[in-house]
VMD Tcl script that builds the backbone (N, CA, C; Angstrom):
set m [mol new atoms 456]
animate dup $m
set s [atomselect $m all]
$s set {name element resname resid chain x y z} {
  {N N MET 1 A 9.147 -8.193 18.815}
  {CA C MET 1 A 9.774 -7.787 17.584}
  {C C MET 1 A 9.425 -6.330 17.261}
  {N N GLY 2 A 8.165 -5.976 17.451}
  {CA C GLY 2 A 7.752 -4.608 17.174}
  {C C GLY 2 A 8.513 -3.595 17.999}
  {N N GLU 3 A 8.661 -3.858 19.293}
  {CA C GLU 3 A 9.386 -2.911 20.148}
  {C C GLU 3 A 10.862 -2.848 19.780}
  {N N GLN 4 A 11.439 -3.968 19.343}
  {CA C GLN 4 A 12.841 -3.954 18.942}
  {C C GLN 4 A 13.049 -3.105 17.686}
  {N N MET 5 A 12.070 -3.135 16.794}
  {CA C MET 5 A 12.213 -2.384 15.544}
  {C C MET 5 A 11.768 -0.934 15.662}
  {N N PHE 6 A 10.689 -0.706 16.408}
  {CA C PHE 6 A 10.110 0.635 16.449}
  {C C PHE 6 A 10.278 1.339 17.784}
  {N N GLY 7 A 10.733 0.614 18.799}
  {CA C GLY 7 A 10.851 1.193 20.127}
  {C C GLY 7 A 9.533 1.107 20.863}
  {N N PRO 8 A 9.506 1.506 22.134}
  {CA C PRO 8 A 8.249 1.458 22.885}
  {C C PRO 8 A 7.212 2.382 22.257}
  {N N LEU 9 A 6.010 1.890 22.141}
  {CA C LEU 9 A 4.957 2.668 21.501}
  {C C LEU 9 A 4.260 3.529 22.545}
  {N N GLU 10 A 4.638 4.790 22.590}
  {CA C GLU 10 A 4.036 5.706 23.555}
  {C C GLU 10 A 2.901 6.506 22.935}
  {N N SER 11 A 3.113 6.982 21.713}
  {CA C SER 11 A 2.051 7.741 21.049}
  {C C SER 11 A 2.261 7.711 19.546}
  {N N GLN 12 A 1.188 7.862 18.797}
  {CA C GLN 12 A 1.273 7.887 17.330}
  {C C GLN 12 A 2.117 9.064 16.861}
  {N N ALA 13 A 1.995 10.208 17.521}
  {CA C ALA 13 A 2.767 11.392 17.125}
  {C C ALA 13 A 4.266 11.132 17.259}
  {N N GLN 14 A 4.649 10.437 18.322}
  {CA C GLN 14 A 6.056 10.131 18.533}
  {C C GLN 14 A 6.569 9.226 17.413}
  {N N ILE 15 A 5.792 8.231 17.028}
  {CA C ILE 15 A 6.205 7.319 15.965}
  {C C ILE 15 A 6.353 8.084 14.662}
  {N N SER 16 A 5.397 8.905 14.320}
  {CA C SER 16 A 5.444 9.653 13.074}
  {C C SER 16 A 6.658 10.558 13.002}
  {N N ALA 17 A 7.029 11.160 14.113}
  {CA C ALA 17 A 8.164 12.078 14.128}
  {C C ALA 17 A 9.485 11.328 14.001}
  {N N GLN 18 A 9.574 10.125 14.578}
  {CA C GLN 18 A 10.827 9.388 14.578}
  {C C GLN 18 A 11.068 8.601 13.302}
  {N N LEU 19 A 10.035 8.003 12.765}
  {CA C LEU 19 A 10.203 7.090 11.646}
  {C C LEU 19 A 9.612 7.653 10.372}
  {N N THR 20 A 10.472 8.074 9.489}
  {CA C THR 20 A 10.019 8.568 8.199}
  {C C THR 20 A 10.939 8.017 7.123}
  {N N GLY 21 A 10.493 8.103 5.898}
  {CA C GLY 21 A 11.327 7.741 4.751}
  {C C GLY 21 A 11.906 6.348 4.832}
  {N N GLY 22 A 13.195 6.257 4.583}
  {CA C GLY 22 A 13.884 4.974 4.522}
  {C C GLY 22 A 13.858 4.193 5.818}
  {N N ALA 23 A 13.905 4.883 6.957}
  {CA C ALA 23 A 13.899 4.176 8.248}
  {C C ALA 23 A 12.596 3.414 8.433}
  {N N LEU 24 A 11.499 4.024 8.098}
  {CA C LEU 24 A 10.207 3.360 8.220}
  {C C LEU 24 A 10.071 2.244 7.189}
  {N N PHE 25 A 10.462 2.522 5.951}
  {CA C PHE 25 A 10.341 1.525 4.892}
  {C C PHE 25 A 11.163 0.276 5.211}
  {N N THR 26 A 12.385 0.455 5.704}
  {CA C THR 26 A 13.231 -0.680 6.050}
  {C C THR 26 A 12.582 -1.532 7.129}
  {N N ARG 27 A 12.038 -0.911 8.148}
  {CA C ARG 27 A 11.369 -1.665 9.214}
  {C C ARG 27 A 10.114 -2.365 8.688}
  {N N PHE 28 A 9.401 -1.709 7.810}
  {CA C PHE 28 A 8.228 -2.312 7.185}
  {C C PHE 28 A 8.627 -3.571 6.411}
  {N N MET 29 A 9.699 -3.501 5.644}
  {CA C MET 29 A 10.150 -4.649 4.860}
  {C C MET 29 A 10.600 -5.797 5.763}
  {N N ILE 30 A 11.333 -5.488 6.808}
  {CA C ILE 30 A 11.786 -6.532 7.736}
  {C C ILE 30 A 10.586 -7.205 8.392}
  {N N ALA 31 A 9.613 -6.422 8.805}
  {CA C ALA 31 A 8.400 -6.998 9.400}
  {C C ALA 31 A 7.675 -7.883 8.391}
  {N N GLY 32 A 7.611 -7.453 7.147}
  {CA C GLY 32 A 6.970 -8.254 6.104}
  {C C GLY 32 A 7.667 -9.580 5.894}
  {N N PHE 33 A 8.983 -9.572 5.869}
  {CA C PHE 33 A 9.728 -10.823 5.704}
  {C C PHE 33 A 9.462 -11.762 6.881}
  {N N ALA 34 A 9.416 -11.211 8.079}
  {CA C ALA 34 A 9.156 -12.034 9.266}
  {C C ALA 34 A 7.757 -12.646 9.218}
  {N N VAL 35 A 6.772 -11.850 8.831}
  {CA C VAL 35 A 5.396 -12.359 8.729}
  {C C VAL 35 A 5.326 -13.447 7.664}
  {N N TYR 36 A 5.966 -13.240 6.534}
  {CA C TYR 36 A 5.987 -14.215 5.446}
  {C C TYR 36 A 6.528 -15.558 5.961}
  {N N GLN 37 A 7.638 -15.515 6.684}
  {CA C GLN 37 A 8.230 -16.746 7.228}
  {C C GLN 37 A 7.330 -17.387 8.282}
  {N N ALA 38 A 6.734 -16.579 9.135}
  {CA C ALA 38 A 5.839 -17.110 10.171}
  {C C ALA 38 A 4.633 -17.795 9.538}
  {N N LEU 39 A 4.054 -17.200 8.521}
  {CA C LEU 39 A 2.917 -17.815 7.844}
  {C C LEU 39 A 3.307 -19.125 7.174}
  {N N ALA 40 A 4.475 -19.165 6.556}
  {CA C ALA 40 A 4.941 -20.399 5.913}
  {C C ALA 40 A 5.098 -21.522 6.932}
  {N N ARG 41 A 5.553 -21.192 8.122}
  {CA C ARG 41 A 5.767 -22.212 9.155}
  {C C ARG 41 A 4.476 -22.813 9.678}
  {N N ILE 42 A 3.364 -22.104 9.525}
  {CA C ILE 42 A 2.084 -22.677 9.969}
  {C C ILE 42 A 1.248 -23.168 8.782}
  {N N GLY 43 A 1.888 -23.254 7.608}
  {CA C GLY 43 A 1.235 -23.854 6.456}
  {C C GLY 43 A 0.416 -22.928 5.582}
  {N N VAL 44 A 0.555 -21.621 5.762}
  {CA C VAL 44 A -0.186 -20.669 4.931}
  {C C VAL 44 A 0.653 -20.336 3.701}
  {N N ASN 45 A 0.049 -20.445 2.528}
  {CA C ASN 45 A 0.734 -20.045 1.296}
  {C C ASN 45 A 0.631 -18.534 1.154}
  {N N ALA 46 A 1.739 -17.863 1.300}
  {CA C ALA 46 A 1.775 -16.405 1.172}
  {C C ALA 46 A 2.490 -16.044 -0.128}
  {N N TYR 47 A 2.060 -14.944 -0.715}
  {CA C TYR 47 A 2.631 -14.495 -1.974}
  {C C TYR 47 A 2.959 -13.026 -1.887}
  {N N GLU 48 A 3.898 -12.619 -2.712}
  {CA C GLU 48 A 4.203 -11.205 -2.815}
  {C C GLU 48 A 3.364 -10.609 -3.934}
  {N N GLY 49 A 3.023 -9.367 -3.796}
  {CA C GLY 49 A 2.321 -8.648 -4.841}
  {C C GLY 49 A 2.905 -7.253 -4.947}
  {N N TYR 50 A 2.911 -6.710 -6.134}
  {CA C TYR 50 A 3.500 -5.405 -6.349}
  {C C TYR 50 A 2.446 -4.445 -6.900}
  {N N PRO 51 A 2.016 -3.482 -6.109}
  {CA C PRO 51 A 0.966 -2.564 -6.563}
  {C C PRO 51 A 1.314 -1.836 -7.862}
  {N N TYR 52 A 2.549 -1.398 -7.998}
  {CA C TYR 52 A 2.925 -0.679 -9.221}
  {C C TYR 52 A 2.681 -1.556 -10.446}
  {N N LEU 53 A 3.104 -2.802 -10.376}
  {CA C LEU 53 A 2.871 -3.729 -11.477}
  {C C LEU 53 A 1.377 -3.938 -11.691}
  {N N GLY 54 A 0.620 -4.053 -10.601}
  {CA C GLY 54 A -0.824 -4.194 -10.727}
  {C C GLY 54 A -1.446 -3.045 -11.491}
  {N N PHE 55 A -1.068 -1.827 -11.158}
  {CA C PHE 55 A -1.592 -0.669 -11.888}
  {C C PHE 55 A -1.158 -0.710 -13.352}
  {N N ARG 56 A 0.096 -1.040 -13.592}
  {CA C ARG 56 A 0.591 -1.079 -14.974}
  {C C ARG 56 A -0.164 -2.116 -15.803}
  {N N LEU 57 A -0.479 -3.256 -15.211}
  {CA C LEU 57 A -1.189 -4.299 -15.949}
  {C C LEU 57 A -2.618 -3.891 -16.299}
  {N N TRP 58 A -3.230 -3.038 -15.486}
  {CA C TRP 58 A -4.607 -2.596 -15.743}
  {C C TRP 58 A -4.673 -1.312 -16.564}
  {N N MET 59 A -3.540 -0.704 -16.876}
  {CA C MET 59 A -3.537 0.525 -17.652}
  {C C MET 59 A -3.928 0.252 -19.098}
  {N N ASN 60 A -4.463 1.277 -19.769}
  {CA C ASN 60 A -4.632 1.177 -21.212}
  {C C ASN 60 A -3.643 2.140 -21.860}
  {N N GLN 61 A -3.669 2.215 -23.177}
  {CA C GLN 61 A -2.643 3.007 -23.873}
  {C C GLN 61 A -2.727 4.499 -23.593}
  {N N ASP 62 A -3.856 4.973 -23.115}
  {CA C ASP 62 A -4.014 6.406 -22.835}
  {C C ASP 62 A -3.684 6.783 -21.396}
  {N N ASP 63 A -3.498 5.794 -20.533}
  {CA C ASP 63 A -3.231 6.062 -19.118}
  {C C ASP 63 A -1.786 6.470 -18.876}
  {N N GLU 64 A -1.612 7.248 -17.851}
  {CA C GLU 64 A -0.286 7.558 -17.312}
  {C C GLU 64 A -0.316 7.198 -15.844}
  {N N LEU 65 A 0.827 6.857 -15.304}
  {CA C LEU 65 A 0.922 6.536 -13.883}
  {C C LEU 65 A 1.989 7.435 -13.269}
  {N N PRO 66 A 1.586 8.665 -12.875}
  {CA C PRO 66 A 2.565 9.611 -12.321}
  {C C PRO 66 A 3.245 9.064 -11.070}
  {N N ALA 67 A 4.473 9.482 -10.891}
  {CA C ALA 67 A 5.235 9.066 -9.713}
  {C C ALA 67 A 4.563 9.558 -8.443}
  {N N LYS 68 A 4.780 8.826 -7.373}
  {CA C LYS 68 A 4.225 9.199 -6.067}
  {C C LYS 68 A 5.170 10.203 -5.408}
  {N N LYS 69 A 4.938 11.445 -5.645}
  {CA C LYS 69 A 5.752 12.488 -5.010}
  {C C LYS 69 A 4.886 13.207 -4.001}
  {N N LYS 70 A 5.510 13.737 -2.987}
  {CA C LYS 70 A 4.759 14.365 -1.894}
  {C C LYS 70 A 4.382 15.819 -2.144}
  {N N THR 71 A 4.693 16.370 -3.310}
  {CA C THR 71 A 4.232 17.726 -3.582}
  {C C THR 71 A 2.736 17.672 -3.862}
  {N N SER 72 A 2.030 18.701 -3.515}
  {CA C SER 72 A 0.567 18.668 -3.561}
  {C C SER 72 A 0.015 18.373 -4.951}
  {N N ASN 73 A 0.553 18.996 -6.002}
  {CA C ASN 73 A 0.033 18.762 -7.349}
  {C C ASN 73 A 0.314 17.350 -7.829}
  {N N SER 74 A 1.535 16.873 -7.655}
  {CA C SER 74 A 1.863 15.541 -8.153}
  {C C SER 74 A 1.189 14.457 -7.315}
  {N N TYR 75 A 1.033 14.697 -6.012}
  {CA C TYR 75 A 0.349 13.728 -5.153}
  {C C TYR 75 A -1.085 13.545 -5.624}
  {N N ALA 76 A -1.760 14.643 -5.847}
  {CA C ALA 76 A -3.154 14.583 -6.284}
  {C C ALA 76 A -3.267 13.932 -7.657}
  {N N ALA 77 A -2.376 14.281 -8.585}
  {CA C ALA 77 A -2.424 13.703 -9.932}
  {C C ALA 77 A -2.144 12.203 -9.899}
  {N N ALA 78 A -1.179 11.791 -9.087}
  {CA C ALA 78 A -0.837 10.370 -9.000}
  {C C ALA 78 A -1.982 9.576 -8.385}
  {N N LEU 79 A -2.584 10.105 -7.353}
  {CA C LEU 79 A -3.700 9.407 -6.714}
  {C C LEU 79 A -4.914 9.369 -7.648}
  {N N GLU 80 A -5.175 10.466 -8.334}
  {CA C GLU 80 A -6.302 10.510 -9.275}
  {C C GLU 80 A -6.120 9.483 -10.402}
  {N N ALA 81 A -4.909 9.371 -10.927}
  {CA C ALA 81 A -4.644 8.392 -11.991}
  {C C ALA 81 A -4.889 6.976 -11.487}
  {N N ARG 82 A -4.466 6.701 -10.270}
  {CA C ARG 82 A -4.677 5.368 -9.694}
  {C C ARG 82 A -6.167 5.082 -9.486}
  {N N CYS 83 A -6.897 6.101 -9.059}
  {CA C CYS 83 A -8.348 5.935 -8.875}
  {C C CYS 83 A -9.045 5.659 -10.205}
  {N N ARG 84 A -8.613 6.321 -11.276}
  {CA C ARG 84 A -9.212 6.069 -12.602}
  {C C ARG 84 A -8.992 4.618 -13.020}
  {N N ILE 85 A -7.814 4.111 -12.785}
  {CA C ILE 85 A -7.520 2.716 -13.133}
  {C C ILE 85 A -8.374 1.783 -12.279}
  {N N LEU 86 A -8.475 2.061 -10.994}
  {CA C LEU 86 A -9.299 1.224 -10.115}
  {C C LEU 86 A -10.765 1.251 -10.540}
  {N N ASP 87 A -11.265 2.398 -10.971}
  {CA C ASP 87 A -12.657 2.508 -11.412}
  {C C ASP 87 A -12.940 1.616 -12.620}
  {N N ARG 88 A -11.942 1.361 -13.418}
  {CA C ARG 88 A -12.107 0.557 -14.621}
  {C C ARG 88 A -12.314 -0.929 -14.294}
  {N N ILE 89 A -11.854 -1.351 -13.149}
  {CA C ILE 89 A -11.942 -2.774 -12.796}
  {C C ILE 89 A -13.358 -3.067 -12.321}
  {N N LYS 90 A -14.019 -3.919 -13.045}
  {CA C LYS 90 A -15.409 -4.261 -12.725}
  {C C LYS 90 A -15.439 -5.350 -11.666}
  {N N LEU 91 A -16.005 -5.013 -10.525}
  {CA C LEU 91 A -16.094 -5.951 -9.408}
  {C C LEU 91 A -17.551 -6.226 -9.072}
  {N N PRO 92 A -17.831 -7.430 -8.571}
  {CA C PRO 92 A -19.189 -7.688 -8.068}
  {C C PRO 92 A -19.520 -6.701 -6.947}
  {N N ALA 93 A -20.789 -6.425 -6.759}
  {CA C ALA 93 A -21.232 -5.432 -5.774}
  {C C ALA 93 A -20.660 -5.694 -4.384}
  {N N LYS 94 A -20.550 -6.953 -3.990}
  {CA C LYS 94 A -20.069 -7.238 -2.636}
  {C C LYS 94 A -18.588 -6.873 -2.446}
  {N N PHE 95 A -17.862 -6.618 -3.541}
  {CA C PHE 95 A -16.454 -6.249 -3.441}
  {C C PHE 95 A -16.195 -4.784 -3.736}
  {N N ARG 96 A -17.223 -4.010 -3.970}
  {CA C ARG 96 A -17.048 -2.589 -4.261}
  {C C ARG 96 A -16.450 -1.895 -3.048}
  {N N MET 97 A -15.616 -0.917 -3.310}
  {CA C MET 97 A -14.960 -0.214 -2.211}
  {C C MET 97 A -14.999 1.281 -2.447}
  {N N ALA 98 A -14.846 2.018 -1.397}
  {CA C ALA 98 A -14.796 3.479 -1.498}
  {C C ALA 98 A -13.513 3.874 -2.228}
  {N N PRO 99 A -13.520 4.994 -2.927}
  {CA C PRO 99 A -12.296 5.448 -3.593}
  {C C PRO 99 A -11.183 5.663 -2.563}
  {N N PRO 100 A -9.985 5.249 -2.883}
  {CA C PRO 100 A -8.878 5.420 -1.938}
  {C C PRO 100 A -8.544 6.894 -1.715}
  {N N ALA 101 A -8.175 7.206 -0.491}
  {CA C ALA 101 A -7.815 8.585 -0.145}
  {C C ALA 101 A -6.300 8.759 -0.017}
  {N N THR 102 A -5.561 7.639 0.005}
  {CA C THR 102 A -4.103 7.699 0.159}
  {C C THR 102 A -3.459 6.698 -0.796}
  {N N TYR 103 A -2.158 6.834 -0.969}
  {CA C TYR 103 A -1.412 5.864 -1.781}
  {C C TYR 103 A -1.517 4.464 -1.186}
  {N N ASP 104 A -1.389 4.351 0.129}
  {CA C ASP 104 A -1.469 3.036 0.764}
  {C C ASP 104 A -2.818 2.375 0.473}
  {N N GLU 105 A -3.888 3.153 0.542}
  {CA C GLU 105 A -5.208 2.603 0.238}
  {C C GLU 105 A -5.307 2.205 -1.232}
  {N N ALA 106 A -4.738 3.009 -2.123}
  {CA C ALA 106 A -4.765 2.684 -3.552}
  {C C ALA 106 A -3.952 1.421 -3.833}
  {N N ASP 107 A -2.782 1.300 -3.210}
  {CA C ASP 107 A -1.948 0.110 -3.397}
  {C C ASP 107 A -2.662 -1.146 -2.913}
  {N N THR 108 A -3.312 -1.044 -1.774}
  {CA C THR 108 A -4.069 -2.174 -1.243}
  {C C THR 108 A -5.234 -2.506 -2.159}
  {N N ALA 109 A -5.916 -1.485 -2.632}
  {CA C ALA 109 A -7.091 -1.686 -3.485}
  {C C ALA 109 A -6.727 -2.366 -4.795}
  {N N ILE 110 A -5.601 -1.995 -5.409}
  {CA C ILE 110 A -5.258 -2.609 -6.691}
  {C C ILE 110 A -4.931 -4.081 -6.515}
  {N N LEU 111 A -4.282 -4.439 -5.429}
  {CA C LEU 111 A -3.979 -5.852 -5.198}
  {C C LEU 111 A -5.258 -6.648 -4.982}
  {N N ALA 112 A -6.143 -6.140 -4.143}
  {CA C ALA 112 A -7.396 -6.845 -3.855}
  {C C ALA 112 A -8.306 -6.878 -5.072}
  {N N ALA 113 A -8.454 -5.754 -5.751}
  {CA C ALA 113 A -9.354 -5.690 -6.902}
  {C C ALA 113 A -8.853 -6.555 -8.048}
  {N N SER 114 A -7.551 -6.578 -8.269}
  {CA C SER 114 A -6.998 -7.401 -9.346}
  {C C SER 114 A -7.289 -8.876 -9.133}
  {N N VAL 115 A -7.057 -9.342 -7.932}
  {CA C VAL 115 A -7.294 -10.761 -7.648}
  {C C VAL 115 A -8.784 -11.077 -7.717}
  {N N ALA 116 A -9.615 -10.193 -7.186}
  {CA C ALA 116 A -11.065 -10.433 -7.229}
  {C C ALA 116 A -11.566 -10.466 -8.669}
  {N N ALA 117 A -11.132 -9.530 -9.486}
  {CA C ALA 117 A -11.585 -9.485 -10.879}
  {C C ALA 117 A -11.030 -10.661 -11.677}
  {N N ALA 118 A -9.776 -10.990 -11.480}
  {CA C ALA 118 A -9.164 -12.077 -12.235}
  {C C ALA 118 A -9.742 -13.432 -11.840}
  {N N SER 119 A -10.112 -13.589 -10.590}
  {CA C SER 119 A -10.677 -14.872 -10.169}
  {C C SER 119 A -12.042 -15.097 -10.801}
  {N N ARG 120 A -12.690 -14.035 -11.215}
  {CA C ARG 120 A -14.000 -14.144 -11.856}
  {C C ARG 120 A -13.874 -14.224 -13.372}
  {N N ASP 121 A -13.102 -13.332 -13.992}
  {CA C ASP 121 A -13.079 -13.214 -15.452}
  {C C ASP 121 A -11.717 -13.476 -16.090}
  {N N GLY 122 A -10.684 -13.618 -15.322}
  {CA C GLY 122 A -9.351 -13.745 -15.905}
  {C C GLY 122 A -8.600 -14.892 -15.286}
  {N N SER 123 A -7.369 -14.644 -14.988}
  {CA C SER 123 A -6.516 -15.678 -14.403}
  {C C SER 123 A -5.544 -15.059 -13.426}
  {N N ILE 124 A -5.154 -15.865 -12.480}
  {CA C ILE 124 A -4.131 -15.479 -11.512}
  {C C ILE 124 A -2.930 -16.373 -11.780}
  {N N PHE 125 A -1.803 -15.760 -12.060}
  {CA C PHE 125 A -0.595 -16.503 -12.384}
  {C C PHE 125 A 0.371 -16.427 -11.215}
  {N N GLN 126 A 1.167 -17.467 -11.082}
  {CA C GLN 126 A 2.158 -17.523 -10.020}
  {C C GLN 126 A 3.527 -17.756 -10.638}
  {N N ILE 127 A 4.503 -17.014 -10.147}
  {CA C ILE 127 A 5.899 -17.225 -10.508}
  {C C ILE 127 A 6.599 -17.660 -9.238}
  {N N ARG 128 A 7.324 -18.764 -9.297}
  {CA C ARG 128 A 8.016 -19.260 -8.112}
  {C C ARG 128 A 9.508 -19.378 -8.372}
  {N N ASP 129 A 10.266 -19.039 -7.367}
  {CA C ASP 129 A 11.703 -19.206 -7.408}
  {C C ASP 129 A 12.143 -19.632 -6.018}
  {N N ARG 130 A 12.942 -20.677 -5.953}
  {CA C ARG 130 A 13.349 -21.208 -4.653}
  {C C ARG 130 A 14.013 -20.139 -3.786}
  {N N ALA 131 A 14.844 -19.328 -4.385}
  {CA C ALA 131 A 15.565 -18.301 -3.613}
  {C C ALA 131 A 14.721 -17.059 -3.341}
  {N N GLU 132 A 13.811 -16.727 -4.232}
  {CA C GLU 132 A 13.073 -15.475 -4.123}
  {C C GLU 132 A 11.669 -15.624 -3.566}
  {N N GLY 133 A 11.097 -16.813 -3.581}
  {CA C GLY 133 A 9.746 -17.000 -3.071}
  {C C GLY 133 A 8.719 -17.018 -4.184}
  {N N SER 134 A 7.480 -16.752 -3.835}
  {CA C SER 134 A 6.372 -16.795 -4.784}
  {C C SER 134 A 5.800 -15.405 -5.006}
  {N N PHE 135 A 5.402 -15.159 -6.214}
  {CA C PHE 135 A 4.847 -13.882 -6.613}
  {C C PHE 135 A 3.610 -14.174 -7.453}
  {N N ILE 136 A 2.526 -13.469 -7.219}
  {CA C ILE 136 A 1.332 -13.644 -8.055}
  {C C ILE 136 A 0.976 -12.335 -8.736}
  {N N PHE 137 A 0.344 -12.471 -9.881}
  {CA C PHE 137 A -0.201 -11.313 -10.570}
  {C C PHE 137 A -1.470 -11.750 -11.276}
  {N N ALA 138 A -2.367 -10.816 -11.422}
  {CA C ALA 138 A -3.678 -11.097 -11.990}
  {C C ALA 138 A -3.804 -10.419 -13.348}
  {N N LEU 139 A -4.425 -11.117 -14.287}
  {CA C LEU 139 A -4.652 -10.572 -15.618}
  {C C LEU 139 A -6.127 -10.675 -15.973}
  {N N ASP 140 A -6.595 -9.741 -16.786}
  {CA C ASP 140 A -7.977 -9.840 -17.259}
  {C C ASP 140 A -8.076 -10.956 -18.299}
  {N N ARG 141 A -9.277 -11.204 -18.772}
  {CA C ARG 141 A -9.553 -12.329 -19.671}
  {C C ARG 141 A -8.702 -12.263 -20.945}
  {N N LEU 142 A -8.619 -11.098 -21.570}
  {CA C LEU 142 A -7.875 -10.972 -22.827}
  {C C LEU 142 A -6.383 -11.189 -22.646}
  {N N ASP 143 A -5.804 -10.570 -21.626}
  {CA C ASP 143 A -4.372 -10.736 -21.385}
  {C C ASP 143 A -4.043 -12.171 -20.964}
  {N N ALA 144 A -4.911 -12.780 -20.171}
  {CA C ALA 144 A -4.692 -14.167 -19.749}
  {C C ALA 144 A -4.726 -15.100 -20.962}
  {N N ALA 145 A -5.653 -14.876 -21.883}
  {CA C ALA 145 A -5.732 -15.704 -23.092}
  {C C ALA 145 A -4.456 -15.556 -23.916}
  {N N TYR 146 A -3.925 -14.338 -23.999}
  {CA C TYR 146 A -2.690 -14.128 -24.741}
  {C C TYR 146 A -1.530 -14.885 -24.095}
  {N N VAL 147 A -1.402 -14.800 -22.777}
  {CA C VAL 147 A -0.313 -15.499 -22.091}
  {C C VAL 147 A -0.433 -17.005 -22.329}
  {N N ARG 148 A -1.633 -17.540 -22.241}
  {CA C ARG 148 A -1.829 -18.973 -22.468}
  {C C ARG 148 A -1.449 -19.368 -23.895}
  {N N SER 149 A -1.721 -18.501 -24.858}
  {CA C SER 149 A -1.436 -18.830 -26.251}
  {C C SER 149 A 0.059 -18.808 -26.554}
  {N N THR 150 A 0.855 -18.160 -25.707}
  {CA C THR 150 A 2.294 -18.064 -25.950}
  {C C THR 150 A 3.102 -19.101 -25.191}
  {N N ARG 151 A 2.442 -19.903 -24.355}
  {CA C ARG 151 A 3.168 -20.930 -23.595}
  {C C ARG 151 A 3.688 -21.996 -24.549}
  {N N THR 152 A 4.852 -22.508 -24.234}
  {CA C THR 152 A 5.422 -23.589 -25.055}
  {C C THR 152 A 5.498 -24.863 -24.263}
}
mol reanalyze $m
mol bondsrecalc $m
mol representation Tube
mol addrep $m
C-alpha cells in the first residue's frame, strides 16, 4: 500500500521533493483510514482525535491560537502559543515530555497530554456515529462536571 501511494522509497530527500501540501495530506488521510479499518478488523477500538479542538478545549480566555502558517514569524508564534497551552496541562512525572519543536510534535502532544490528564482528573468523552465512526475528546475536571450537569 505504501509503495502504491508514495512510490518506491529511494531516499527521504526524494520523498520530500515529490510530496508536499495537498498531495501528502491526501495520502496521509488515506493511510489513516486504512489503518483505522485494519485495527477494527482485529478488534482494536480506534478513535479519531483533533489536535486543534484539543488546544481549543485547553485554552483560557487570554489565549490565542495563531494559524499554522509557514512564514517564520507566524510559525514561531503559533508553535509558542501551543507550547504555552501544553505547559498548562499538569501531568504526572512519568508522562512529562520535552517541549515540541514542530507542529506535528505539538499536535501529538496535545492528544496524548489531554487523555493522560483527563484520565486522572477529568473525563474522556466519546461521540459515536455509525457513518462517521468514533471521536474522543478529553476535558478537565471543571468542564467535565459542567457537561455532566447539562445532560438530560
